[in-house]
C-alpha positions as protocol buffer text, in pm:
chain_id: "A"
residue {
  index: 1
  type: MET
  ca { x: -17156 y: 11646 z: 18613 }
}
residue {
  index: 2
  type: CYS
  ca { x: -17168 y: 11336 z: 18427 }
}
residue {
  index: 3
  type: VAL
  ca { x: -17469 y: 11109 z: 18238 }
}
residue {
  index: 4
  type: ASN
  ca { x: -17547 y: 10769 z: 18267 }
}
residue {
  index: 5
  type: GLN
  ca { x: -17441 y: 10687 z: 17948 }
}
residue {
  index: 6
  type: SER
  ca { x: -17741 y: 10379 z: 17856 }
}
residue {
  index: 7
  type: LYS
  ca { x: -17977 y: 10717 z: 17942 }
}
residue {
  index: 8
  type: LEU
  ca { x: -17799 y: 10930 z: 17723 }
}
residue {
  index: 9
  type: VAL
  ca { x: -17852 y: 10654 z: 17434 }
}
residue {
  index: 10
  type: ASN
  ca { x: -18182 y: 10591 z: 17526 }
}
residue {
  index: 11
  type: PHE
  ca { x: -18259 y: 10940 z: 17534 }
}
residue {
  index: 12
  type: PHE
  ca { x: -18125 y: 11011 z: 17178 }
}
residue {
  index: 13
  type: ILE
  ca { x: -18313 y: 10729 z: 17020 }
}
residue {
  index: 14
  type: HIS
  ca { x: -18632 y: 10908 z: 17183 }
}
residue {
  index: 15
  type: VAL
  ca { x: -18537 y: 11234 z: 16981 }
}
residue {
  index: 16
  type: ILE
  ca { x: -18469 y: 10995 z: 16665 }
}
residue {
  index: 17
  type: CYS
  ca { x: -18806 y: 10851 z: 16674 }
}
residue {
  index: 18
  type: LYS
  ca { x: -18991 y: 11179 z: 16740 }
}
residue {
  index: 19
  type: PHE
  ca { x: -18783 y: 11295 z: 16434 }
}
residue {
  index: 20
  type: ARG
  ca { x: -18790 y: 11004 z: 16203 }
}
residue {
  index: 21
  type: ASP
  ca { x: -18625 y: 11160 z: 15913 }
}
residue {
  index: 22
  type: PRO
  ca { x: -18311 y: 10995 z: 15851 }
}
residue {
  index: 23
  type: SER
  ca { x: -18161 y: 11228 z: 15673 }
}
residue {
  index: 24
  type: ILE
  ca { x: -18186 y: 11484 z: 15979 }
}
residue {
  index: 25
  type: LEU
  ca { x: -17880 y: 11599 z: 16188 }
}
residue {
  index: 26
  type: VAL
  ca { x: -18002 y: 11691 z: 16542 }
}
residue {
  index: 27
  type: ARG
  ca { x: -17843 y: 11886 z: 16792 }
}
residue {
  index: 28
  type: LEU
  ca { x: -17943 y: 11903 z: 17152 }
}
residue {
  index: 29
  type: PRO
  ca { x: -17780 y: 12141 z: 17435 }
}
residue {
  index: 30
  type: LEU
  ca { x: -17686 y: 11866 z: 17685 }
}
residue {
  index: 31
  type: ARG
  ca { x: -17790 y: 12087 z: 17981 }
}
residue {
  index: 32
  type: PHE
  ca { x: -18112 y: 12002 z: 17969 }
}
residue {
  index: 33
  type: LEU
  ca { x: -18101 y: 11632 z: 17959 }
}
residue {
  index: 34
  type: LEU
  ca { x: -17942 y: 11643 z: 18282 }
}
residue {
  index: 35
  type: SER
  ca { x: -18247 y: 11674 z: 18497 }
}
residue {
  index: 36
  type: CYS
  ca { x: -18501 y: 11545 z: 18209 }
}
residue {
  index: 37
  type: SER
  ca { x: -18730 y: 11256 z: 18260 }
}
residue {
  index: 38
  type: ILE
  ca { x: -18613 y: 11039 z: 17997 }
}
residue {
  index: 39
  type: PRO
  ca { x: -18860 y: 10776 z: 17851 }
}
residue {
  index: 40
  type: ASN
  ca { x: -18807 y: 10424 z: 17746 }
}
residue {
  index: 41
  type: PRO
  ca { x: -18786 y: 10422 z: 17372 }
}
residue {
  index: 42
  type: GLN
  ca { x: -18795 y: 10041 z: 17310 }
}
residue {
  index: 43
  type: SER
  ca { x: -19098 y: 9959 z: 17174 }
}
residue {
  index: 44
  type: ALA
  ca { x: -19097 y: 10267 z: 16962 }
}
residue {
  index: 45
  type: ILE
  ca { x: -18917 y: 10154 z: 16713 }
}
residue {
  index: 46
  type: ASP
  ca { x: -18717 y: 9877 z: 16575 }
}
residue {
  index: 47
  type: TRP
  ca { x: -18317 y: 9942 z: 16509 }
}
residue {
  index: 48
  type: PRO
  ca { x: -18180 y: 9749 z: 16225 }
}
residue {
  index: 49
  type: SER
  ca { x: -17866 y: 9761 z: 16422 }
}
residue {
  index: 50
  type: PHE
  ca { x: -17817 y: 9948 z: 16802 }
}
residue {
  index: 51
  type: PRO
  ca { x: -17676 y: 10313 z: 16794 }
}
residue {
  index: 52
  type: PHE
  ca { x: -17313 y: 10379 z: 16856 }
}
residue {
  index: 53
  type: SER
  ca { x: -17258 y: 10635 z: 17111 }
}
residue {
  index: 54
  type: HIS
  ca { x: -16961 y: 10795 z: 17169 }
}
residue {
  index: 55
  type: GLN
  ca { x: -16761 y: 10984 z: 17459 }
}
residue {
  index: 56
  type: PHE
  ca { x: -16388 y: 11072 z: 17393 }
}
residue {
  index: 57
  type: HIS
  ca { x: -16407 y: 11287 z: 17725 }
}
residue {
  index: 58
  type: ASN
  ca { x: -16207 y: 11051 z: 17946 }
}
residue {
  index: 59
  type: THR
  ca { x: -15848 y: 11152 z: 17871 }
}
residue {
  index: 60
  type: SER
  ca { x: -15706 y: 11109 z: 18215 }
}
residue {
  index: 61
  type: SER
  ca { x: -15348 y: 10951 z: 18251 }
}
residue {
  index: 62
  type: THR
  ca { x: -15569 y: 10614 z: 18319 }
}
residue {
  index: 63
  type: ALA
  ca { x: -15791 y: 10648 z: 18020 }
}
residue {
  index: 64
  type: ARG
  ca { x: -15747 y: 10303 z: 17789 }
}
residue {
  index: 65
  type: ILE
  ca { x: -15726 y: 10531 z: 17493 }
}
residue {
  index: 66
  type: ARG
  ca { x: -15372 y: 10618 z: 17635 }
}
residue {
  index: 67
  type: GLY
  ca { x: -15271 y: 10248 z: 17684 }
}
residue {
  index: 68
  type: LYS
  ca { x: -15178 y: 9982 z: 17464 }
}
residue {
  index: 69
  type: TRP
  ca { x: -15442 y: 9755 z: 17324 }
}
residue {
  index: 70
  type: SER
  ca { x: -15457 y: 9423 z: 17140 }
}
residue {
  index: 71
  type: LYS
  ca { x: -15349 y: 9423 z: 16744 }
}
residue {
  index: 72
  type: GLU
  ca { x: -15643 y: 9207 z: 16682 }
}
residue {
  index: 73
  type: ASP
  ca { x: -15939 y: 9423 z: 16832 }
}
residue {
  index: 74
  type: ASN
  ca { x: -15933 y: 9650 z: 16508 }
}
residue {
  index: 75
  type: ARG
  ca { x: -16269 y: 9592 z: 16347 }
}
residue {
  index: 76
  type: TYR
  ca { x: -16475 y: 9894 z: 16498 }
}
residue {
  index: 77
  type: LEU
  ca { x: -16372 y: 10186 z: 16689 }
}
residue {
  index: 78
  type: LYS
  ca { x: -16442 y: 10150 z: 17037 }
}
residue {
  index: 79
  type: GLU
  ca { x: -16714 y: 10422 z: 17252 }
}
residue {
  index: 80
  type: ASP
  ca { x: -16377 y: 10547 z: 17392 }
}
residue {
  index: 81
  type: ALA
  ca { x: -16131 y: 10502 z: 17111 }
}
residue {
  index: 82
  type: ALA
  ca { x: -15959 y: 10287 z: 17362 }
}
residue {
  index: 83
  type: ASN
  ca { x: -15826 y: 10055 z: 17044 }
}
residue {
  index: 84
  type: ILE
  ca { x: -15768 y: 10340 z: 16798 }
}
residue {
  index: 85
  type: ALA
  ca { x: -15397 y: 10226 z: 16762 }
}
residue {
  index: 86
  type: PRO
  ca { x: -15483 y: 9895 z: 16630 }
}
residue {
  index: 87
  type: PHE
  ca { x: -15787 y: 10037 z: 16415 }
}
residue {
  index: 88
  type: LEU
  ca { x: -15554 y: 10292 z: 16215 }
}
residue {
  index: 89
  type: LEU
  ca { x: -15291 y: 10013 z: 16186 }
}
residue {
  index: 90
  type: ARG
  ca { x: -15569 y: 9825 z: 16014 }
}
residue {
  index: 91
  type: LEU
  ca { x: -15666 y: 10123 z: 15796 }
}
residue {
  index: 92
  type: LYS
  ca { x: -15343 y: 10182 z: 15676 }
}
residue {
  index: 93
  type: GLU
  ca { x: -15251 y: 9834 z: 15606 }
}
residue {
  index: 94
  type: ASN
  ca { x: -15564 y: 9741 z: 15386 }
}
residue {
  index: 95
  type: GLU
  ca { x: -15706 y: 10112 z: 15298 }
}
residue {
  index: 96
  type: SER
  ca { x: -15427 y: 10331 z: 15251 }
}
residue {
  index: 97
  type: LYS
  ca { x: -15600 y: 10604 z: 15112 }
}
residue {
  index: 98
  type: ARG
  ca { x: -15877 y: 10639 z: 15415 }
}
residue {
  index: 99
  type: TYR
  ca { x: -15577 y: 10637 z: 15644 }
}
residue {
  index: 100
  type: PHE
  ca { x: -15385 y: 10888 z: 15495 }
}
residue {
  index: 101
  type: ARG
  ca { x: -15725 y: 11156 z: 15466 }
}
residue {
  index: 102
  type: ILE
  ca { x: -15713 y: 11087 z: 15811 }
}
residue {
  index: 103
  type: VAL
  ca { x: -15375 y: 11171 z: 15865 }
}
residue {
  index: 104
  type: GLU
  ca { x: -15385 y: 11454 z: 15658 }
}
residue {
  index: 105
  type: THR
  ca { x: -15733 y: 11563 z: 15838 }
}
residue {
  index: 106
  type: ILE
  ca { x: -15534 y: 11550 z: 16168 }
}
residue {
  index: 107
  type: ARG
  ca { x: -15270 y: 11793 z: 16054 }
}
residue {
  index: 108
  type: LEU
  ca { x: -15527 y: 12099 z: 15984 }
}
residue {
  index: 109
  type: ILE
  ca { x: -15591 y: 12068 z: 16321 }
}
residue {
  index: 110
  type: LEU
  ca { x: -15264 y: 12006 z: 16446 }
}
residue {
  index: 111
  type: PRO
  ca { x: -15013 y: 12154 z: 16219 }
}
residue {
  index: 112
  type: PHE
  ca { x: -14687 y: 12000 z: 16336 }
}
residue {
  index: 113
  type: PHE
  ca { x: -14824 y: 11639 z: 16361 }
}
residue {
  index: 114
  type: ALA
  ca { x: -14645 y: 11422 z: 16085 }
}
residue {
  index: 115
  type: ASP
  ca { x: -14761 y: 11104 z: 16098 }
}
residue {
  index: 116
  type: PHE
  ca { x: -14834 y: 10776 z: 16340 }
}
residue {
  index: 117
  type: GLU
  ca { x: -14581 y: 10534 z: 16453 }
}
residue {
  index: 118
  type: LEU
  ca { x: -14771 y: 10202 z: 16477 }
}
residue {
  index: 119
  type: ASP
  ca { x: -14526 y: 9928 z: 16578 }
}
residue {
  index: 120
  type: VAL
  ca { x: -14676 y: 9616 z: 16726 }
}
residue {
  index: 121
  type: ASP
  ca { x: -14509 y: 9502 z: 17054 }
}
residue {
  index: 122
  type: ASP
  ca { x: -14614 y: 9137 z: 17195 }
}
residue {
  index: 123
  type: ASN
  ca { x: -14901 y: 9155 z: 16955 }
}
residue {
  index: 124
  type: SER
  ca { x: -15021 y: 9520 z: 17108 }
}
residue {
  index: 125
  type: ILE
  ca { x: -14986 y: 9863 z: 17014 }
}
residue {
  index: 126
  type: LEU
  ca { x: -14959 y: 10212 z: 17189 }
}
residue {
  index: 127
  type: LEU
  ca { x: -15076 y: 10520 z: 17036 }
}
residue {
  index: 128
  type: LYS
  ca { x: -14743 y: 10707 z: 16909 }
}
residue {
  index: 129
  type: TRP
  ca { x: -14672 y: 10949 z: 16642 }
}
residue {
  index: 130
  type: ARG
  ca { x: -14386 y: 11179 z: 16512 }
}
residue {
  index: 131
  type: GLU
  ca { x: -14392 y: 11547 z: 16449 }
}
residue {
  index: 132
  type: ARG
  ca { x: -14258 y: 11753 z: 16174 }
}
residue {
  index: 133
  type: ASN
  ca { x: -13911 y: 11836 z: 16162 }
}
residue {
  index: 134
  type: CYS
  ca { x: -13840 y: 11613 z: 16445 }
}
residue {
  index: 135
  type: ASP
  ca { x: -13682 y: 11253 z: 16490 }
}
residue {
  index: 136
  type: ARG
  ca { x: -13845 y: 11220 z: 16830 }
}
residue {
  index: 137
  type: ILE
  ca { x: -14130 y: 10944 z: 16895 }
}
residue {
  index: 138
  type: PHE
  ca { x: -14422 y: 11081 z: 17113 }
}
residue {
  index: 139
  type: ASP
  ca { x: -14720 y: 10876 z: 17272 }
}
residue {
  index: 140
  type: ALA
  ca { x: -15011 y: 10883 z: 17411 }
}
residue {
  index: 141
  type: SER
  ca { x: -14949 y: 10927 z: 17743 }
}
residue {
  index: 142
  type: GLN
  ca { x: -14765 y: 11275 z: 17651 }
}
residue {
  index: 143
  type: ALA
  ca { x: -15045 y: 11376 z: 17472 }
}
residue {
  index: 144
  type: ALA
  ca { x: -15278 y: 11691 z: 17535 }
}
residue {
  index: 145
  type: ASP
  ca { x: -15641 y: 11585 z: 17612 }
}
residue {
  index: 146
  type: GLY
  ca { x: -15797 y: 11791 z: 17297 }
}
residue {
  index: 147
  type: MET
  ca { x: -15500 y: 11615 z: 17060 }
}
residue {
  index: 148
  type: LEU
  ca { x: -15625 y: 11275 z: 17174 }
}
residue {
  index: 149
  type: ARG
  ca { x: -16032 y: 11403 z: 17118 }
}
residue {
  index: 150
  type: ALA
  ca { x: -15938 y: 11546 z: 16817 }
}
residue {
  index: 151
  type: ILE
  ca { x: -15772 y: 11236 z: 16671 }
}
residue {
  index: 152
  type: ALA
  ca { x: -16032 y: 11002 z: 16786 }
}
residue {
  index: 153
  type: LEU
  ca { x: -16299 y: 11246 z: 16625 }
}
residue {
  index: 154
  type: VAL
  ca { x: -16153 y: 11251 z: 16314 }
}
residue {
  index: 155
  type: THR
  ca { x: -16066 y: 10871 z: 16266 }
}
residue {
  index: 156
  type: LEU
  ca { x: -16438 y: 10793 z: 16394 }
}
residue {
  index: 157
  type: LEU
  ca { x: -16584 y: 11032 z: 16130 }
}
residue {
  index: 158
  type: LEU
  ca { x: -16341 y: 10970 z: 15835 }
}
residue {
  index: 159
  type: GLN
  ca { x: -16369 y: 10567 z: 15887 }
}
residue {
  index: 160
  type: PRO
  ca { x: -16500 y: 10363 z: 15570 }
}
residue {
  index: 161
  type: GLU
  ca { x: -16848 y: 10388 z: 15546 }
}
residue {
  index: 162
  type: ARG
  ca { x: -16924 y: 10005 z: 15617 }
}
residue {
  index: 163
  type: ASN
  ca { x: -16760 y: 10056 z: 15933 }
}
residue {
  index: 164
  type: LEU
  ca { x: -17060 y: 10316 z: 16037 }
}
residue {
  index: 165
  type: PRO
  ca { x: -17339 y: 10207 z: 16245 }
}
residue {
  index: 166
  type: ASP
  ca { x: -17696 y: 10291 z: 16142 }
}
residue {
  index: 167
  type: VAL
  ca { x: -17710 y: 10598 z: 16411 }
}
residue {
  index: 168
  type: LEU
  ca { x: -17405 y: 10768 z: 16568 }
}
residue {
  index: 169
  type: LEU
  ca { x: -17425 y: 10950 z: 16883 }
}
residue {
  index: 170
  type: LEU
  ca { x: -17168 y: 11208 z: 16957 }
}
residue {
  index: 171
  type: ASP
  ca { x: -17168 y: 11393 z: 17294 }
}
residue {
  index: 172
  type: GLU
  ca { x: -17038 y: 11697 z: 17362 }
}
residue {
  index: 173
  type: PRO
  ca { x: -16779 y: 11701 z: 17032 }
}
residue {
  index: 174
  type: GLU
  ca { x: -16638 y: 12040 z: 17082 }
}
residue {
  index: 175
  type: LEU
  ca { x: -16493 y: 11945 z: 17445 }
}
residue {
  index: 176
  type: GLY
  ca { x: -16103 y: 12067 z: 17443 }
}
residue {
  index: 177
  type: LEU
  ca { x: -16128 y: 12149 z: 17069 }
}
residue {
  index: 178
  type: HIS
  ca { x: -15961 y: 12466 z: 16968 }
}
residue {
  index: 179
  type: PRO
  ca { x: -16232 y: 12687 z: 16788 }
}
residue {
  index: 180
  type: TYR
  ca { x: -16059 y: 12591 z: 16448 }
}
residue {
  index: 181
  type: ALA
  ca { x: -16048 y: 12210 z: 16502 }
}
residue {
  index: 182
  type: ILE
  ca { x: -16457 y: 12253 z: 16613 }
}
residue {
  index: 183
  type: ASN
  ca { x: -16512 y: 12374 z: 16258 }
}
residue {
  index: 184
  type: VAL
  ca { x: -16346 y: 12110 z: 16095 }
}
residue {
  index: 185
  type: VAL
  ca { x: -16500 y: 11824 z: 16301 }
}
residue {
  index: 186
  type: GLY
  ca { x: -16827 y: 12015 z: 16208 }
}
residue {
  index: 187
  type: GLY
  ca { x: -16753 y: 11962 z: 15843 }
}
residue {
  index: 188
  type: LEU
  ca { x: -16668 y: 11607 z: 15926 }
}
residue {
  index: 189
  type: ILE
  ca { x: -17007 y: 11564 z: 16047 }
}
residue {
  index: 190
  type: ARG
  ca { x: -17222 y: 11742 z: 15796 }
}
residue {
  index: 191
  type: SER
  ca { x: -17030 y: 11526 z: 15538 }
}
residue {
  index: 192
  type: VAL
  ca { x: -17090 y: 11161 z: 15740 }
}
residue {
  index: 193
  type: SER
  ca { x: -17477 y: 11274 z: 15821 }
}
residue {
  index: 194
  type: THR
  ca { x: -17509 y: 11183 z: 15421 }
}
residue {
  index: 195
  type: LYS
  ca { x: -17410 y: 10850 z: 15503 }
}
residue {
  index: 196
  type: THR
  ca { x: -17562 y: 10795 z: 15844 }
}
residue {
  index: 197
  type: GLN
  ca { x: -17758 y: 10914 z: 16115 }
}
residue {
  index: 198
  type: VAL
  ca { x: -17628 y: 11165 z: 16339 }
}
residue {
  index: 199
  type: VAL
  ca { x: -17701 y: 11307 z: 16673 }
}
residue {
  index: 200
  type: VAL
  ca { x: -17513 y: 11548 z: 16849 }
}
residue {
  index: 201
  type: ALA
  ca { x: -17551 y: 11680 z: 17171 }
}
residue {
  index: 202
  type: THR
  ca { x: -17362 y: 12017 z: 17210 }
}
residue {
  index: 203
  type: GLN
  ca { x: -17321 y: 12317 z: 17378 }
}
residue {
  index: 204
  type: SER
  ca { x: -17101 y: 12477 z: 17142 }
}
residue {
  index: 205
  type: MET
  ca { x: -17167 y: 12818 z: 16939 }
}
residue {
  index: 206
  type: PRO
  ca { x: -16885 y: 12735 z: 16718 }
}
residue {
  index: 207
  type: LEU
  ca { x: -17019 y: 12412 z: 16632 }
}
residue {
  index: 208
  type: ILE
  ca { x: -17384 y: 12549 z: 16609 }
}
residue {
  index: 209
  type: ASP
  ca { x: -17272 y: 12752 z: 16343 }
}
residue {
  index: 210
  type: CYS
  ca { x: -17171 y: 12504 z: 16109 }
}
residue {
  index: 211
  type: PHE
  ca { x: -17491 y: 12403 z: 16049 }
}
residue {
  index: 212
  type: GLU
  ca { x: -17843 y: 12528 z: 15899 }
}
residue {
  index: 213
  type: PRO
  ca { x: -18100 y: 12630 z: 16098 }
}
residue {
  index: 214
  type: ASN
  ca { x: -18318 y: 12312 z: 15994 }
}
residue {
  index: 215
  type: ASP
  ca { x: -18100 y: 12079 z: 16108 }
}
residue {
  index: 216
  type: ILE
  ca { x: -18133 y: 12181 z: 16504 }
}
residue {
  index: 217
  type: VAL
  ca { x: -18359 y: 12069 z: 16728 }
}
residue {
  index: 218
  type: VAL
  ca { x: -18341 y: 12279 z: 17068 }
}
residue {
  index: 219
  type: VAL
  ca { x: -18433 y: 12110 z: 17368 }
}
residue {
  index: 220
  type: ASN
  ca { x: -18598 y: 12332 z: 17647 }
}
residue {
  index: 221
  type: ARG
  ca { x: -18685 y: 12192 z: 18011 }
}
residue {
  index: 222
  type: LYS
  ca { x: -19083 y: 12261 z: 18062 }
}
residue {
  index: 223
  type: ASP
  ca { x: -19226 y: 12094 z: 18383 }
}
residue {
  index: 224
  type: ARG
  ca { x: -18982 y: 11826 z: 18474 }
}
residue {
  index: 225
  type: GLU
  ca { x: -18994 y: 11713 z: 18095 }
}
residue {
  index: 226
  type: SER
  ca { x: -18773 y: 11769 z: 17748 }
}
residue {
  index: 227
  type: SER
  ca { x: -18988 y: 12012 z: 17518 }
}
residue {
  index: 228
  type: PHE
  ca { x: -18844 y: 11988 z: 17139 }
}
residue {
  index: 229
  type: GLN
  ca { x: -18828 y: 12242 z: 16877 }
}
residue {
  index: 230
  type: ARG
  ca { x: -18692 y: 12256 z: 16569 }
}
residue {
  index: 231
  type: LEU
  ca { x: -18604 y: 12555 z: 16382 }
}
residue {
  index: 232
  type: ASP
  ca { x: -18762 y: 12682 z: 16108 }
}
residue {
  index: 233
  type: GLU
  ca { x: -18531 y: 12892 z: 15835 }
}
residue {
  index: 234
  type: LYS
  ca { x: -18814 y: 13065 z: 15720 }
}
residue {
  index: 235
  type: THR
  ca { x: -18932 y: 13195 z: 16050 }
}
residue {
  index: 236
  type: LEU
  ca { x: -18559 y: 13296 z: 16149 }
}
residue {
  index: 237
  type: GLU
  ca { x: -18532 y: 13438 z: 15773 }
}
residue {
  index: 238
  type: ASP
  ca { x: -18474 y: 13817 z: 15920 }
}
residue {
  index: 239
  type: TRP
  ca { x: -18282 y: 13708 z: 16203 }
}
residue {
  index: 240
  type: LEU
  ca { x: -18089 y: 13543 z: 15990 }
}
residue {
  index: 241
  type: GLN
  ca { x: -17960 y: 13841 z: 15753 }
}
residue {
  index: 242
  type: GLU
  ca { x: -17794 y: 14041 z: 16080 }
}
residue {
  index: 243
  type: TYR
  ca { x: -17706 y: 13738 z: 16313 }
}
residue {
  index: 244
  type: SER
  ca { x: -17517 y: 13372 z: 16300 }
}
residue {
  index: 245
  type: LEU
  ca { x: -17746 y: 13091 z: 16491 }
}
residue {
  index: 246
  type: SER
  ca { x: -17518 y: 13094 z: 16788 }
}
residue {
  index: 247
  type: GLU
  ca { x: -17559 y: 13453 z: 16794 }
}
residue {
  index: 248
  type: LEU
  ca { x: -17949 y: 13382 z: 16842 }
}
residue {
  index: 249
  type: TRP
  ca { x: -17911 y: 13109 z: 17074 }
}
residue {
  index: 250
  type: GLU
  ca { x: -17728 y: 13363 z: 17277 }
}
residue {
  index: 251
  type: LYS
  ca { x: -17979 y: 13614 z: 17256 }
}
residue {
  index: 252
  type: ASN
  ca { x: -18253 y: 13332 z: 17342 }
}
residue {
  index: 253
  type: VAL
  ca { x: -18445 y: 13389 z: 16988 }
}
residue {
  index: 254
  type: ILE
  ca { x: -18421 y: 13023 z: 16949 }
}
residue {
  index: 255
  type: GLY
  ca { x: -18451 y: 12863 z: 17307 }
}
residue {
  index: 256
  type: GLY
  ca { x: -18236 y: 12614 z: 17448 }
}
residue {
  index: 257
  type: ARG
  ca { x: -18159 y: 12859 z: 17735 }
}
residue {
  index: 258
  type: PRO
  ca { x: -18134 y: 12805 z: 18133 }
}
């Protein structure tokens, strides 16, 4: 089941309008988004820039991230990471420290990964890479779905601060990722949330455990509408001595269950 992206963005904006602290990192169980009534928030807040919603779900054989892309289209990473190859090439040529930080982080998730091969062919670039101790060059058509999503997420979250939107929206970033990779991505989300507001929709227990209770807003469905509840660490203090946040979620102590 999929969600219309404009409605998804509007829903995220509504949540941010309700919890206006720009330092807050909000997470939502997406299952409740699918059948909720979604208000139009356009008059609720005057945004300095429109939020960017990133979804890396489409990693099918025809996904744009697997194809060639114009070398010149490299200023911002697109919402589906279609231009990730030219974007990485720009970083490699102009901000090498940032580029190699991305590469090193990808190696944490994919230990076999060596480096990207970003060769320009007729003014376009195809995402390619090398593996450790191997001369063969692989391209995006040969990548597993989880590998592409991990590369896209790391690149997005470690891009230069000036490239970040005022609000960064991530829809289920855990999809297709190994549990260890989810922990790495969770750490990157926490880090980038000190530079810009991040809103993440998730159903991932490992991802929830990367954050503190006051980072989390639980969304429940009530009378065909969404009800919002921010977690209170003091209220959960006794529970958290014996259980993790994800265990409390699973036990329905904090809500967020069907």
